[in-house]
Phi, psi and omega in degrees: 000138175271162186244126171256119188248124166272119191243128175280162180274108179257139173263104184270147171292158179296154190261349183076004177283345175264064184290157179292144185307122183269144177286154179294337176247144180306121183277356182241169176281126177299332182296336185272003180273120177289152183277139182238136171269168182280146178258140178268181178282147174065013178241156179296150184302144177285345184264150174241170176291113179219153179285174178115169183249359187200159173229151180249136177216163184227135175238156185241346181238130182279104178196205183275139180227155167256122176229101185239137174249130182225150182275183185295334176272012184065023173279133179293133178262150170301136183205170177206151181245128182246152183272182186295341175270003175088003185269149177297123175257327185198132183265354186225180188278342177262118195229134170264113184230144170276172181291144179147183180267137182219166182232116174276118180248128180270143177050052182291338185276356184277151184296329179243151183296150178296132182240337183291154175301138174220158182252127181259131175232125176238125183227135174281108185287357171240030172275183184288164175100002180284134180270146173277149182223136172251358178286100174228032184230159180289347174271351181250091181278127179275133178241146176204168181226134172263141183252004174192164180294138177077008181292153184230126176250155184223142177223144176253128183291134176284331179248112189259042173209171179086189186255138180232156179212137180249126176254129179257152171295154176282062180248167185291317188256108184245144175283167174269123187240137179210148171261133179222153175237165185304322181259006186214095179285348185228065186300326177273000187056229187273354183254099180304152182292343176279352172288166183294334179291333180074205183211137181255136176265117187260319178266116180285094175215171187307127186235135177233149176263118180257129179239121181244133178293128172239015184279132180289345178284157181287333178213161182173151177276156172219159177220152167205158171253124178253117189238128172269106185287339171274129174065041168298146187229003187254011182264137173298146173287136178261123182297124171296150174222173178229168180308134175090344182216064184298145169276150184204153171225161173240156181204149179252139178228151179207188171297332180271307175251095193255002185203140175212174182215157177229144182257124168256107183298161176306133181082359179266017175215169181254197182285340178224146175210153178247131176242138184235130172254126187224119178282121176258350179196151174092191185235012186277170174227156189204175179212162180252143172220156185228132180239134172286187182288344174270005181087006185276139175289121184253330181197153182193171165217104186283349182279103179303145182201173175277338179226134187206139171232142171227151179245142182224146173246098187238352186069205188273358182296158171290155173201167184242133174260123185243129176250127188240128176287140178252359181144158181071182181237132186199155168252137188235149170256130179248120186242143175236133175234124181223186183062038187292308181306316178300335185245029181264130188255163174279132175291171177293326182208138169250001178296142178288119187092002183285179188293147181281157176261115178290145182198176179210155178246118181294325180165190184306136182086347175280152182208161172231147180239135176230138186271130183208163177295153169299139190068076178240134170289123183236133172217153179229132176245132187225149177284328182246231174298137179286129176292168179264135172253131181229166175198150174265139175269183183298335184264008181079011175281137182270127178246155171233139173292111182294320179232157174235146358292165176216171174256118186268123177262049183211157177281349186234127179250126184251131177243122179222180179183163183274344185233156170297142176189149171261151187213164171238125183250130173265131170227094191253121180287129184259315182118161185266139175051042172060024168298150180289120182293154186303333185272355190248151176273175177221122176284110176263347178283156176302141175249029178307322181247006183118198178211169180096182013279145172259135180227159178172189185231126172275145179228175180290339176265352183222090191254008180198150175233156177222155183218136181265124184235137177274126184220172176267178185282338179234031184286144162229142184239137167266117188250124172256138187223150166241116174070036180209144172250125181274138169233155175240132177254112193267170185287341178276010175086001179275151175247112186240130173283132184293153188275133181265140177215108180062231182272357186240165175235148171249124188246124183238088181291158170242101178290163172285146189266070174227178188302319181298328180051050184258153169222168185245128174261138176237142177233117188254137187298140160281326178203167176292145179135183183294158180216154174217145181223127175229123177247121174242140182296131180265013177228179182306312171208136180275182178049056171077006172059047181264132167220128177196150169259131192276141169285157177287146181296329178218163177307316178293338180277001178292164183282131170246124183226163181258136176300146183082007179246178171237146190221145169254120183246152165256120187247127183271153172179212178205144180068041184269153185217145181294341172264010173298153174267111186235143187210159175265131181212180182205125177056039178079004178263126177281136186244305178216147178290153173250122186271112178278118174280323182197162171229140182286163186300331181270008174047048174233005175220130169267142158256121189217149180256135179227136180261114184255025180304318185254011185261121178285157180303143177155184180260136187226161183260150163252121184231153178205168173237139183288130171295318181287325177234083186305337184281349189254123178242161179211139178229128172255111190277139172061034183271344181246123174257111178268126182248159172292162180294148184257140172297144185256140177259112179264341174210126187292152173299161182215146175275133180257128182115163179276125184280080175230167178299129177095348178283152175262110181266143167240183190231132168265118189292341177088196180243126186238148178225124358282185184301143182279134169295307178202157189250148167246148183233151171208120178269144181232140172244122182054034178086355177257126182307133174277119185303139179069357185268080185228026175250186184275358177218161179210124174269131192271112182281162182300334182290348179274353186305131178086352181271160174259125186256139168224164176225136176243131179257137167249116179275136181232138175207143184299135177079012187225151169280138182290164178216156174243155179214136185246137182283169170296148181284151167234148180260132183282125179256179179289159174274175183294141179299146175291148182244148179270117179272343173226125184295151169297154178216162183265128180253150184101176180274118185275078186219149185298142180073013176256165178251126177246163187227159182266133171253119191286342183086196179245135179236155181216122352287168191294133182284161175262338171200170182227161173228151191236145175224112180256129182235136172248117185052036176084359180263126173294123185240351180192162180222038179247167183290338177227168185207124172276129183274132183282155181295330183283355180271355180308131178088354178263167185266132182244136179218144178249129175245129178253129174253116184270127177252140174214127183306126180084005185235165173284160180287137176261147181224138177207138183249148175282177168295137176284132187231143184268139185273128182281158173282000000 
């Protein structure tokens, strides 16, 4: 069976186990040590108050011993035990010693030997005189009486296994209690059996409870409760409960009855449970502790109070609840609520700013559970006492919202309280790892100078708005609002209301330490209706304080302007402001101011006017000083290229002449401003430069027939940039056909069966080839240079037509005189 223990906060006297660090070698002269005999149980100490820094004693049996030094008020002094060779044998009062002579040294770690009188007590912890005890329950308080300072009592445990814990009453003078075995004088190690963790007996052998007087009086009573926390059988059953119907029991505690326990049988609890301690009468305070079936302490709240809640994750195993008084007399109600997850309800709304969920707490120990996403904004408004909001983490630890609202990092929100009350619960989903919640906006623009204005309207169902903002780690914002209260949801899970000063608020967010550096601002309605929020950076520059004017990505991307003009440029950078001081300069010299007309919302682009009236051609810098951080300047070197004025073409050039083979074409230069000093020419055919055609005229060769001719002029004038202009295209046609200056004629005897030949005549221009057409009575009979006349043609008329061909020209035609063919 496991044990749930309600534990008070006890102020225990020191155990002397935390002795001043003792040196490895005995720091005093052994000859100066007075001899001391051993003291038995229930007998006055064999030592008396004597001066000196040490005592000599001898033991005959190798086992556990108590070796204690105490002052005149019976307060345990730091001490150590050294063997006969002067070597450190034991640095605390509980010692495992072999047979031999030893020296007990008071304050061995001090620079000077101890000189004040002290009483030395050495006890064989397994000597005769130890009493047997059967009192091992919280209902069986052991009582004893010391008859002298430093007296030692002993009890033998009947069961030498399992876990034990000793509870002392909340009185000023408490004895020193220890569990010992023959070979282990410090069975509990550094955790005294009087601590809430208790002490586990691992080796089943004779075990004794040693009780040492620390009372400054010569005699006095003492009490303690010795409880075997494993398999406890003397505890009343604690009724199990669920949210809305807690199980509870009452108990009364005082200085006399200062501890009790309750049993939660196996299967009477769930994976998580809440235990509540509530004082319903009296003036005492107490605390709760929980032990599992093996007697191990599993959860507690050692800070005693009149009202206390602890959370445990134990599953269905049985356990024991222990209630310990920390002082005074009082009656307490101990309540249990389990089955929390199975009784968790859905809230009215999870939307940020959504409607509240109404609920009520019936009284102390009652609670309600609501299911919500991990990382939810939780707030409670109540007509009476404000309820407490709690939640379990992944390791089963129970947490409480120290202030409201708070961010609950659990999927189950627990509402509880010490008094009956009705409440309205807000459960607004924020999101995990600062992803922007679906109900929240996101500021994507630069926040170097702040953000906003943000506007909207609150309603009864939409009572808050949130926004994700990129900020720096040390940013402060001055926020002015209308009908809204600003809050910050920080990376550490805190929900902080911004500090109000007059009409403004100061918000100091702590962003998550990841690349995005975002935090959430929430604006909660003061009343339904319109709202407005404006946030201004309260430091030189927010969001890491970056201000710079960007260089162009390439040389060709620089700004090109003409001297004597004014220009409007778009200048890139970061952390820009319309009131930045920006200028055109060269080699560190300011030349003309740059007038910022506007800055875009992301504060990375200026729109600016620059007057180049007095600026001569060359390369110039753009430099600036931040408005928000006057000490921060930036220079983009050589970003502006100022050019000489360029010749203007007001009328394009034109090709003059008919574009045919052999024609000589000239150029009309068009109109240029100002007047051109000289031109350069280049003729093009179908867009390809004609080699050598760089003059003001061009004679068209036959190869150009069908091609489109253009001419490009380059105008040049001193003090100006040249310009080019291209004429309209003309298509080259064929040249004029050759003409016969002497007609062709037929040579030879024009008689049947004779052969005649063609004489082409004389042509201008000269043909490059000829074609022939012979016709008899108008019918084409041959196309050769000669013709044999057929017998059948006798008496008919013969004519010769010569076609003159010339490359790039149309064909010329001429006919001979018609001749009659003889028989």
